[in-house]
C-alpha positions in Angstrom: 96.2 123.4 57.2 93.6 121.7 59.4 90.9 123.7 61.1 88.8 122.6 64.0 85.0 122.9 64.3 85.1 126.3 66.1 87.7 127.6 63.7 85.6 126.6 60.7 82.6 128.3 62.1 84.4 131.5 62.8 86.1 131.4 59.4 82.8 130.9 57.7 81.4 134.0 59.5 84.5 136.0 58.7 84.3 135.1 55.0 80.6 136.0 54.9 81.0 139.3 56.8 84.6 140.3 56.1 85.0 141.2 59.8 84.5 139.6 63.1 84.2 142.0 66.0 84.6 140.7 69.6 86.7 137.8 68.2 87.4 136.1 71.5 83.8 136.4 72.7 82.5 135.1 69.4 85.0 132.2 69.3 84.2 131.2 72.9 80.4 131.5 72.2 80.7 128.9 69.5 83.0 126.6 71.5 81.6 123.6 73.2 83.9 124.3 76.2 84.5 128.0 76.5 86.7 127.4 79.6 89.2 125.4 77.6 89.4 128.1 74.9 92.5 130.1 75.7 93.8 133.4 74.3 96.6 131.4 72.7 94.1 129.2 70.9 92.4 132.3 69.5 95.7 133.9 68.5 96.7 130.6 66.8 93.4 130.8 64.8 94.2 134.4 63.8 97.6 133.2 62.5 95.9 130.5 60.4 93.6 133.1 58.9 96.6 135.3 58.0 98.1 132.3 56.2 94.9 132.0 54.1 94.3 135.8 53.8 97.7 137.6 53.9 96.0 141.0 54.2 94.1 140.0 57.3 94.5 142.3 60.3 94.0 141.7 64.0 93.2 144.7 66.2 93.2 144.0 69.9 90.5 145.5 72.1 90.8 148.7 74.1 92.7 147.1 76.9 94.7 144.8 74.7 92.2 142.0 75.1 91.4 139.2 72.8 87.7 139.1 73.8 87.0 142.4 72.2 89.6 142.1 69.3 88.5 142.6 65.7 89.7 140.4 62.9 89.3 141.7 59.3 90.0 140.1 56.0 88.8 142.9 53.7 
């Protein structure tokens, strides 16, 4: 499985902390072009994390948003 720069950065943070809150906002903050980062891109990243860590969970934000979603591996 191949990961891009943004995905590697968020995965490194996730492995260090065990959790990434505000997943979409964090991902877009690290991206070179936040406008080109779609929700589908972030969901695709979450699926890649689940392939690496089968127990990973993705909890959407209060209004079902990706921006405030939480991704946990522990």
